[in-house]
N, C-alpha and C positions, 0 to 999 in steps of 0.2 A: 505493500501499499503509500510507503513512504515512496521508494520508487516511480511509481503511477503517476505518487501526486508530485514529485518532482520533474518529471516529465514533462505533465500537464500546463505547469506553475513556464517552462523554458518555450512551450508550445506558443501562447499567450506571448509569452516577452516576445519569443520571436515576429511573432503574427505583428504584436503593437510598435515593433523594431519595422517592421516591413511599410506597415501603415502611416508611422512619422518619416521613414522616407522619403513616400512616394508623396505624403503631405509636400513635406518640405519643393518636393519642385513643383506640385501646382502655388500657381499667383491665390491668395484670398482675396474675392471680389466681397463687402459686404455693402446690405440696403437695411438702411434703421428707419424705423416708422416711429413717429413719435403723437401722441396721443395718451388721453385719461388710463390708466391702468388698476386706476385708483380711486373711490373720492362715490362722488353720486351719478357721474357722467361715467364709472368704469364700464356698463354694458354698451356703447355704444364705442367708446372707445378700442374697448377687446373686437368689438369688427371691421375696424382698420387694419388689427394688429393681424388677425385670421385671413379679414383677404388679401393681405399683403403676404402670408402666409402661404396661401393654397399656390397663389401664383409664382414663389417662388422653389415650393417642393417641388411646380412639374416643369420647370427649366434647368433644376441643379443637373441633370444631366451633359442638356445640352451645351450649358458652363463646362460643362468638365472634359468636355471633347474638345474644345476651346483652350482646356489646360487651367480653368479655375476655376475654384472652389467659389459656390455663390450662398453664402450667411446670411441670415435675417437676421438684425438685431434687431429689437425692441425697446424705445425707450418713455416711462413714464412721465408723462408732465403736470398731472393731476386736475388738469384744464387753468394754471395758472399759468400767466404772463412773467409772475416772479420767478418762477425757476425755471421759464426756455431760458436766460443766459449759459448758466448750468447748463443744461442740457448740449446748447448752440456748442461751446469750450470744447466738451464731451466730442465731439461726432467731428468738431472740423481736427481737433488732434488726434483722431484716429484716422490715416492717412489713408487706412484699408477702404474705407464707407467713400463710396462714390454717388452716392444718392441718396433721397432722404422721399419719404414717403409719408405725408401731413403734412401742420398738424392738422389738429380737426376744428379746434375752436380759433375764428381769425383777429384774435387776440394774441392767441400765443405765437401762430404762421404770423404776423406781421414783425415779431420778435426777433423770430431764428431764422428770417429770409433776410433778416437788416444782419443778421451775424455771421450767415455765410457767404453774401454780397463780398467780399474780400477774396475768400476760396473761390469763386466760383463755385462751388458746391450745387447742384442740382438738385431739387426741390419740387416735386407735385402732388396739391392737395387733390383730395379726394372727396372733404366736408365744406372746405372755409369759404365763405360768399361775400366777405366784404367788398365790396365796388374796388376803395380805395388799393389791396392787395397788387391791383397792376396795376396802378399809376404811379409806380415808382421809379420804371422804368430798370424795372429789376430782369436783366436775361436768365437766370438761373436761377426766378421762377415760373411755374405752372399749375393750372390746378382743368383736376373732369368733372370739376362740375359749376352746375352756372351761376353765375355772381346772384346779385340780389338784386341790380339794374333789370335782369332779365325775365326778370317777375310783371314788372312795370310794361314791360314787355308783350308777354302772353297774357296777364291779366287784358291790358286794354286792348289788346288782337280776339279774344274772347269776349270782350264787352259790345266789341263795335257787330263781330262777325255771329257772334252763338248768339249771345241774347239781346243783339242789336236795340240795344238802349242808346235811347237821343239826348238823355243825362243823367248822370253819377253825384252821388254825394257822395265826399271823401271826408271820412275821420280820421286823424291818425291820434295814438295813446300817449302823447307827448314823450315820447324815446326815441332817439338818436334812429334806433329799426324804425318805428313808427313812420318818425319823419322823412325817411330816407328811402321808403318803398311808396310810400303816397306821392313824394312829389315826383319819380320816376315814373308812378303811373298815371300822374295829371300832365305831364312832360307829351308820354307817348298819345295818351287823350287826346290834346293837344295837334299832334300830327296828324289824327286819322278826323277831326275836326268833332270828337265828339262833347260837349258842352258836361262842364263843371257846374251842374247846381249850385255848390256852395264849399266850402273848406272847412273846417274846425276840427278842432285837439280836445278832445276829452278823457280824461284817466280818472277820476273822481264821482261818488256818486254823484251827486249837483251841475256836475260837467254833463253825465249823461244823460241826467232827466232834461236838462235841458234842451240840448241836442237833437234827442229825441221827437221835442216837440216841433224842431223846424224840419227833421225830415218831414213829418208828416203834413206837416202844413206845403212844401217842396214839392208835396208829389211826385218826386224821383224813380224812376222803376227800381235802380241798382243804389243797394251803399256797398259803400267800400272802405275798408277797415282795416288798415295801416298798425300793425301792434300785436301784440304776446294774445295769447290765449286767458287769462287772465279777465284782463280787461275787454277781450272780446266778448267773454261767454255773456258777460252783463249788460254787455250793451244788444247783442242780439235776442236777447230775453226779456230788455226793458222796450224797445222794439217789437216781437211779436208782444207782447202784452198789450201798447198801446193799437193795436188792429195795423198795426204798418205790413205789408203783405210782400213789401219789394225785396228783391233777390242780395242777400246780404253776400260780401263776400269777401275773400280776406287773405292773405298771403301763406309762410309756411308757420309763421309763429300759429297758426290755428291747426296747424297740421301734427294735434298733439293727444291721444287718451282723456287726457284734467278736461283739455275745450268740450268732449261732450260728456264728460261725468257734471262738470258742472254746465250746461245748457238740457240737457236732459233731452225731450222732443223737439224742442226749442230753435235743437242745432238740425234741426230733417234739412232738405234742401239748400244747407249753405254752401259755399264756394266758396274752395281756395285754391292756389298755386304752391305746388312743392317742389323744388329740383331733388328730389329722391322719388317719390314713388312707393308701389307698392311691389311683386317681385315680378306678378301677372304683367304689367306694362312691358319688360321683355318677352321676347321670344325666345331665346335661349338660355335664359335665368335655372329653366325645371334641371340641367346637366349639372349645374355650378352650385344650384341650391342642396342637389341630391351626395356632391363630395364637399360640402358643408356640414349637410347632415351625420356624414359617416365621421365627418375627421369630431368633430365638435357638441353631434348631438343634441343640436338644436336648431333652431333655423335660423339663414343671414337674414341680415334687412339693406336696404338699399346702401347701407351706408359701404356695409363689406362688398357689391359689389362693385360700385365708385370706388373700393383699396384695391379691388382686385386688376381693372383696369391702367388705375394710375400706377403701381406697379410694372406690368406687361408694358408698359411703354415707355416708361424708365428703363427697363432692359432689355427690351427695342434700342436704345438707343447707346446702352454699353456696348451689347453684340455687335452696332453696328462700327464701335470705334475696337473694340478689342482685335489682336488680333493673337498668334500662338504664344499663350503663355508670357505675354506683353499685358499693363495694367494701364487701358488708357488717362489722361490725366482729368480729372475734376473739370476745366475748362471745355472739353472737349468733349467730354460727355453732355455738358451741360448746353453747348451748341448742339446736337446730337440728336439729344431732346426737343428744341424747336423745329426741328427735320422731319420728327418721327411723325408716320401717315400710316396709320391703323387702320386697313376697312373692316367696317360694317359688317355681321354675319348673322346667320338666323342658324333655326333650330337646326335644319339640314345640314349644315355647315357643322354641327358639332363639336365633333373631332378634331376638327381645325380652327376655332376661334380662341382668338386674343383676345376679342375684346366683349364686355354683355350689352355696353349702354348705350353702342353703337359707334360711329369714325371716330380716333384721338387724331385730332390735328391741334395745330397749336397757333394762334396768330404771335404779333409782334413784340404784345404785351403780355402773352401767356394762359390767355383767353383761350379755351376749346374753342378751336373754329365753329362747331355747330352744339350745341348745348340743348338737353330736354331740360323742359321745364311742365309739369303734369299739370295738367285742370281736374281737381277732383272734385266732386259732388257726395254728400251727401244723402242718401235716401229716406225713404220715409221709415225705413227701422234702422237709421241710422250708420248703415255699412257706408264705407270710403268706394265713389266708384271713379273708372276714369273716365272724364267726362271730353276729354281731348288730349292730346298732346301738342305739347307748342316744342318746334324747333326754331331755334334760336342764332340766329347769325351772329359770330363777334361781329362784323359791321358794323349790327345794328345795334350797337353796345356805345358807340363811340360818339 
């Protein structure tokens, strides 16, 4: 027995040694993710990591064929911009990190993107929608998700083309988010020559009560609300209680289970735009969902889909700039990301699909050339249904 154990130890040591030798011959490429992996946003932050993880796992062999080891390194930002500088320094210091998928929150993304600028480290966000992120002349920053401004484009198109409304009463919850969303909407309504009956801010019970009176007196067929689900639920309930039957529409601040919990049946018929949407909105999502379910024993959300596509776009850029056993520079990868052109594919192409959310290519500011905004409507039993899929071209956001 002692001799057998000794021989076994020798064999393990020999195999380990061979692996180390093999590993020494291959260059290591790391992809980092930045998202909340602890705290209240852990569930959605984990989706970012998992979506990227599946993309990396699927391309490990392709990179091995190029002589590279491909590794995913997740970073937990706890959804805190104050932690972002430390995370950015750690990532920049690791020269084997050639690209970053993240962050989730726009505030975190803004900090790390600034820090990555001097290093020319490529990053693709799957979820940060803040308009200002692509207004900094950053050559290394990109995103696959539609910005806030795209919701203004999509909402105006739906109001004009589908609802055929002659006028809209626009209300903000007085937050930066609500103000930005309503400004984007009104700008696009003006382009379409749709009248804005009035514009008001309302966030307190007194303000809501007053604006309900004004909406009722205006007779506007559509009420657009820019803001979060807490104020939005109060507003729609007050409107319905006052007998106002106008279509109530909002942005992705209403895309939350708590909105319906607060509104109850008053939420029926509410329309909202969202940059993610249900898996059913993507034709080849079931294949991805099956792989995700097998790996993590739970269903993915739209965030995981976008993280998967962001990672594949980044890996495509790295492969385009790689040679056998030689790593590209970070600057080369950043430049290559801007040249990525991954086609859309459908259920019939599921065995060779590199994207789920549609074609991926970027403008000269890092916006996705064609991004999706879904218009959703709650039916009579409060189930969200896709009313329209709106494709927004980056040129229309300028």
